[in-house]
C-alpha positions in Angstrom: 143.7 99.0 113.1 143.0 100.4 109.6 141.9 98.1 106.8 143.3 98.9 103.4 139.9 99.2 101.7 136.3 98.0 102.1 135.3 94.8 100.3 132.6 96.6 98.4 132.1 100.3 97.6 128.3 99.9 97.6 125.8 97.3 98.9 122.4 97.5 97.2 119.5 95.7 99.0 116.8 94.5 96.6 116.6 93.5 92.9 113.5 95.4 91.9 113.8 98.2 89.3 115.3 100.7 91.8 118.1 98.3 92.9 118.9 97.1 89.4 118.8 100.6 87.8 121.1 101.9 90.6 123.6 99.2 89.8 123.7 100.0 86.1 124.3 103.7 86.8 127.4 103.4 88.9 130.7 103.9 87.1 132.4 100.7 86.0 135.1 100.9 88.6 132.6 100.9 91.4 132.5 97.5 93.3 128.8 96.8 93.8 127.2 93.9 95.7 123.4 93.4 95.2 121.6 91.1 97.6 118.1 89.8 97.5 116.4 87.6 100.0 114.8 85.3 97.5 115.5 84.9 93.8 116.2 88.1 91.8 112.8 88.2 89.9 110.7 87.9 93.1 109.9 91.6 93.6 107.0 94.0 93.5 108.5 95.6 90.4 108.0 92.4 88.4 104.3 92.5 89.3 103.6 96.0 88.0 101.2 95.7 85.1 100.0 99.1 83.8 103.2 100.8 82.8 105.4 103.8 83.5 104.1 107.4 83.3 106.3 109.9 81.4 105.8 113.0 79.2 107.5 111.7 76.1 104.9 113.1 73.6 105.6 116.8 73.8 103.0 117.7 71.2 100.1 116.3 73.1 101.3 116.5 76.7 103.2 118.8 79.0 105.3 118.4 82.2 102.9 120.9 83.9 99.9 118.6 83.2 101.7 115.6 84.7 102.6 117.6 87.8 99.1 118.9 88.1 97.6 115.4 87.8 100.0 114.1 90.5 99.2 117.0 92.8 95.4 116.3 92.4 95.8 112.6 93.1 98.1 113.4 96.1 95.8 115.8 97.7 98.3 118.6 97.2 100.5 117.2 99.9 103.3 116.3 97.5 106.8 117.6 97.9 106.9 120.0 94.9 110.7 120.0 94.4 110.9 116.2 94.3 107.8 116.1 92.0 109.3 118.5 89.5 112.5 116.4 89.5 110.5 113.2 88.9 108.4 114.6 86.0 111.2 116.6 84.3 114.0 114.0 84.5 111.9 110.9 84.2 111.3 110.8 80.4 115.0 110.5 79.7 115.3 107.5 82.1 112.3 105.9 80.5 113.5 106.4 76.9 116.9 105.0 78.0 115.2 101.8 78.9 114.0 101.4 75.3 117.0 102.8 73.5 119.9 101.3 75.4 118.6 98.6 77.8 116.3 96.5 75.5 112.9 97.2 77.1 110.2 96.5 74.5 107.5 99.1 75.0 104.4 98.5 72.8 104.3 100.4 69.5 101.2 101.8 67.6 100.4 101.2 64.0 102.9 104.0 63.0 105.7 102.3 65.0 105.7 105.0 67.6 105.5 104.3 71.3 101.9 103.4 72.3 100.6 105.1 75.3 97.5 104.3 77.3 95.4 106.2 79.8 95.0 105.4 83.5 92.9 106.8 86.4 93.8 110.4 87.4 95.8 111.2 84.2 94.6 113.9 81.9 96.6 112.6 78.9 97.7 109.3 77.5 101.2 109.1 78.9 101.6 105.5 80.1 104.2 103.5 78.3 103.7 99.8 78.6 104.6 96.3 77.5 101.2 94.6 77.2 100.0 94.2 80.8 103.3 93.1 82.2 105.4 96.2 82.0 107.2 95.7 85.3 108.3 92.2 84.4 109.6 93.3 81.1 111.6 96.2 82.6 112.9 94.0 85.5 114.0 91.2 83.2 115.9 93.6 80.9 117.6 95.4 83.7 118.5 92.1 85.4 120.1 90.9 82.1 122.1 94.2 81.8 123.3 93.9 85.5 124.4 90.3 85.0 126.7 91.5 82.2 128.5 94.0 84.4 131.9 92.7 85.7 131.9 95.1 88.6 128.6 93.8 90.1 128.2 90.8 92.3 124.8 89.4 93.0 123.8 87.2 96.0 120.3 85.6 95.9 118.7 84.0 98.9 120.6 86.4 101.2 119.2 88.8 103.8 120.7 91.9 105.2 120.1 91.1 108.9 122.2 93.8 110.4 124.0 97.0 109.3 126.6 98.3 111.7 127.8 101.9 111.1 131.6 102.5 111.4 133.9 105.3 110.4 134.3 104.9 106.7 131.2 102.7 106.0 129.3 99.8 107.4 129.7 96.2 108.4 126.8 94.4 106.7 125.7 91.2 108.4 124.4 88.8 105.8 122.3 85.7 106.5 122.8 83.3 103.6 121.7 79.6 103.5 121.7 79.5 107.2 125.2 80.9 107.5 126.4 84.3 108.8 128.8 86.5 107.0 130.0 90.1 107.5 131.1 92.2 104.5 132.4 95.8 104.6 131.1 98.5 102.4 131.4 102.3 102.0 127.8 102.9 101.2 124.4 101.1 101.4 121.4 101.7 99.2 118.1 100.2 100.5 115.8 99.3 97.6 113.9 96.7 99.6 110.3 97.3 98.6 107.1 97.9 100.6 105.1 96.5 103.5 102.2 94.6 101.7 102.7 91.4 103.7 101.8 93.2 106.9 98.2 93.0 105.6 96.0 89.9 105.3 95.4 90.6 101.6 97.8 92.4 99.3 98.9 92.5 95.7 102.6 92.5 96.9 105.0 89.6 96.5 106.3 87.5 99.4 109.4 89.7 99.9 107.4 92.8 100.9 107.8 92.7 104.7 109.2 96.1 105.4 112.7 94.8 106.1 114.6 97.8 104.8 112.3 100.3 106.6 112.8 98.4 109.8 116.6 98.3 109.4 116.7 102.1 108.8 114.4 102.7 111.7 116.6 100.8 114.0 119.6 102.8 112.8 117.9 106.1 113.6 116.7 107.1 110.1 113.5 109.2 109.9 110.5 107.1 108.9 107.8 109.4 107.5 104.2 109.0 106.4 104.2 105.2 107.0 100.4 105.4 107.5 99.9 106.5 103.9 99.0 103.1 102.5 97.4 102.8 99.1 94.6 100.3 98.6 94.0 99.4 95.0 90.3 99.3 94.2 90.5 96.4 91.7 92.4 93.5 93.0 91.0 90.1 91.8 88.6 88.9 94.5 89.9 85.4 94.8 88.1 82.8 96.9 91.3 81.9 98.7 94.9 83.0 99.2 96.4 86.1 100.6 98.3 87.4 97.5 95.8 89.0 95.2 96.8 89.7 91.6 96.0 93.1 90.2 93.5 94.0 87.6 95.5 96.9 86.2 94.4 100.5 86.2 94.8 100.3 82.4 91.8 98.1 82.1 89.6 100.9 83.4 91.7 103.3 81.3 90.6 101.3 78.2 86.9 101.6 79.2 86.1 98.9 81.7 83.1 99.6 83.9 82.9 99.1 87.6 79.7 97.4 88.7 78.1 96.7 92.1 76.5 93.4 93.3 73.4 94.2 91.1 75.8 94.6 88.0 75.0 98.3 87.9 77.4 101.2 87.5 77.7 103.4 90.6 80.9 105.5 90.4 79.1 108.4 88.7 77.0 108.9 91.9 80.1 109.6 93.9 82.6 111.3 91.6 82.2 112.9 88.2 85.4 111.2 87.0 83.6 107.9 87.3 85.8 104.8 86.9 88.8 107.0 86.1 88.9 108.7 89.5 92.2 108.2 91.5 92.6 104.9 93.3 91.9 106.1 96.8 88.6 107.7 95.7 87.5 104.6 93.9 88.4 102.4 96.9 86.4 104.6 99.3 83.4 104.6 96.9 83.4 100.8 96.7 83.3 100.6 100.5 80.5 103.1 100.7 78.6 101.2 98.0 79.2 98.0 99.9 77.6 99.5 103.0 74.5 100.6 101.0 74.0 97.3 99.1 75.1 95.1 102.0 77.4 93.1 99.7 81.1 92.9 99.0 80.5 91.7 95.5 81.9 94.1 92.8 82.9 93.5 89.2 84.8 95.0 86.3 83.2 94.6 82.8 85.5 94.8 79.8 83.7 92.3 77.7 82.4 94.9 75.2 85.9 95.5 73.9 85.9 92.0 72.4 88.2 89.0 72.8 90.8 90.2 70.2 91.3 93.5 71.9 91.4 92.0 75.4 93.9 89.2 74.5 96.1 91.8 72.6 96.2 94.4 75.4 95.8 92.3 78.6 97.2 88.8 77.8 98.6 88.2 81.3 95.4 89.4 83.1 93.3 87.3 80.7 95.4 84.2 81.4 95.5 84.7 85.2 91.7 85.2 85.3 91.3 82.0 83.3 93.3 80.2 85.9 90.7 81.4 88.4 87.8 80.2 86.2 86.9 83.6 84.8 87.0 84.4 81.0 87.2 88.2 81.1 86.3 88.4 77.4 82.9 86.9 78.3 82.4 87.4 82.0 82.7 90.1 84.6 85.8 90.2 86.8 85.2 89.9 90.6 87.2 92.7 92.3 87.6 94.3 95.7 90.1 96.7 97.3 93.2 95.4 98.9 96.6 96.7 100.1 98.8 97.7 97.1 101.4 100.4 97.7 103.2 102.5 100.4 103.6 106.3 99.8 105.7 106.8 103.0 108.8 105.1 104.2 112.5 106.0 104.8 112.6 109.8 104.5 115.2 110.8 101.9 116.4 114.0 100.2 116.4 114.6 96.5 119.5 112.4 96.0 118.0 109.5 98.1 120.2 110.4 101.1 118.9 109.6 104.7 120.0 111.3 107.9 122.2 108.2 108.6 125.6 108.9 107.1 126.3 106.9 104.0 122.8 105.3 104.0 120.5 105.8 101.0 117.1 104.5 99.9 115.1 104.4 96.7 111.9 102.8 95.4 108.9 101.9 97.5 110.8 101.7 100.8 111.7 105.4 100.5 109.7 108.5 101.1 110.6 111.2 98.5 107.3 113.0 98.9 106.4 112.8 95.2 103.1 110.9 95.8 101.6 113.1 98.5 98.7 111.3 100.2 97.9 109.0 97.2 100.1 107.7 94.4 99.0 108.5 90.8 98.9 105.4 88.7 102.2 104.4 87.1 104.3 107.0 88.9 105.9 104.3 91.0 108.2 102.8 88.4 109.2 106.4 87.3 110.1 107.3 90.9 112.2 104.1 91.2 114.2 105.0 88.1 114.7 108.7 88.8 115.7 108.5 92.4 117.8 105.3 92.1 119.9 107.1 89.5 120.2 110.2 91.7 121.4 108.0 94.5 124.3 106.8 92.3 125.2 110.4 91.3 125.6 111.5 94.9 127.5 108.4 96.0 129.8 108.6 93.0 130.5 112.3 93.7 131.4 111.5 97.3 133.6 108.6 96.3 135.6 110.8 94.0 136.5 113.0 96.9 137.4 110.4 99.5 139.3 107.2 100.3 137.1 105.2 102.7 138.0 102.1 104.7 136.5 100.7 107.9 138.9 101.0 110.8 137.2 98.5 113.2 137.0 94.7 113.1 133.6 93.1 112.2 131.2 92.7 115.1 130.4 89.3 116.5 127.7 87.1 115.0 124.3 87.2 116.8 124.2 84.8 119.7 120.5 84.4 120.3 119.3 80.8 120.5 115.6 81.1 121.4 113.2 79.6 118.8 110.5 81.8 117.3 107.0 80.6 118.2 104.5 80.7 115.3 101.7 83.3 115.1 103.4 86.7 115.2 103.0 87.4 111.5 99.4 86.3 111.3 98.5 88.4 114.3 100.1 91.5 112.7 98.2 91.0 109.5 94.9 90.8 111.4 95.7 93.9 113.4 96.4 96.1 110.3 93.6 94.6 108.1 91.1 95.5 110.8 92.5 98.8 112.1 93.9 100.5 109.0 92.1 99.5 105.9 90.2 101.8 103.4 88.0 103.1 106.3 90.0 103.1 109.5 88.8 101.8 112.9 90.5 104.2 115.4 89.5 102.1 118.5 91.3 99.1 116.8 94.2 101.4 116.0 94.9 102.1 119.7 94.6 98.5 120.7 96.7 97.4 117.8 99.4 99.9 118.7 99.7 98.5 122.2 99.9 94.9 121.0 102.3 95.5 118.1 104.6 97.6 120.3 104.7 94.8 122.9 105.5 92.3 120.1 108.3 94.5 118.7 109.9 94.9 122.1 109.7 91.2 122.7 111.2 90.3 119.3 114.1 92.8 119.6 115.0 91.9 123.2 114.0 88.3 123.6 117.2 86.6 122.6 115.8 84.9 119.5 117.9 83.1 117.0 118.4 85.2 113.8 116.5 83.2 111.2 114.5 84.4 108.1 111.2 83.9 110.0 112.5 85.9 112.9 113.7 88.8 110.7 110.3 89.0 108.9 108.3 88.8 112.1 110.4 91.6 113.7 110.0 93.7 110.5 106.3 93.3 110.4 105.9 94.1 114.1 108.0 97.2 113.7 106.1 98.4 110.7 102.8 97.9 112.4 103.9 99.7 115.6 105.5 102.6 113.8 102.5 103.0 111.4 99.8 102.9 114.1 101.9 105.1 116.3 102.0 107.7 113.6 98.2 107.4 113.2 97.6 108.0 116.9 100.1 110.9 116.9 98.3 112.5 113.9 94.9 112.2 115.6 96.2 113.9 118.7 97.5 116.9 116.8 
């Protein structure tokens, strides 16, 4: 049996900047379905504060400097070809946001784009919208996508299963408790990171590694999943697992990092001081905590004055006030927590995976541009550049083929077993203890055994496919694959 055509040409999973920008870049005749498991604005992209790094000032900056800064931050383990693509093509994508998609980057007194400095950068090259750049870009891209007649969006929908067929995929969607299969020629995973696998994270509630798990189960290569970035200056809240970020740009504008005695200490560890890359600052905080016997650390930006602080960091100022801290007058309590993933679904320079017709972009993907540690504000740039390149390759292939699935949809999942509580909390405890800023390799081995056991049980236990089950399975899979990679690396 041959179906006349697939229901959609492309299914995009995720409504962060990568997913939305991909949808915009497809030709207008391409039938696109975007799905997101919550509402469209609940994504890590919308939480990005500092900005997007790009060499748009050719007089005072240079591509080679941006590449060099990224290599230094990444420990020279970056994929150089992908990095050159990122830095050389990225400025055009960033300027397109402002010129054609309505993104309001801040301007200086001469009405030119204002750029700030962040840790690890040798030049001011961070374009920003106050301290809520990610939200501004996401909102404008979402508005543009909603105007496209060729794009359908489904919120509160999960891609629970992706079944490869000749000519495309059957995508099993879980929506409002119901099950639906749709056919598509290609799939682009833009599903975000793994932050919710940790006890404390700056990531939103959607970051449970679902796309990475789906790709892993389909046979895609998962690479460098153990390269987890811990941001040194998350707000040290008294309660709650989701920690809001005190942007790198705060230190870029002169904020001082203080220990429990309210003394500066970074200069004793690194000549770059507060502007050292994130992994360096995080490790220095942990070392200083061991010396002082205290986890109390602070950022001091008070000397910049209330007018400057409210003008440059209105969102951070307001969020800290909600926590009872006026950053114009008081020091900000901070401590490292999980922030970003450098590894993920291994892709080529057009976002392609080893699974036919499956692509990935954004934080769930591994392009290699970041090396062992991401340079500040390169993440949004990566999402833009490689999401666009996915669309180029898919569109090229679509011009050369007529694709249609020649098999009927698979049966809906038949599992009935109810999921017991506790899986997700146990995974969070395992990773927080075993694979934080300073790893505990004994805990790694124990955690690998337990998470592998949980992953097997969840995959084979006949559970009903519910949102809770899917997230528990994803977190167990992420934990097992990550810790397995750590053990394998230690044995080499």
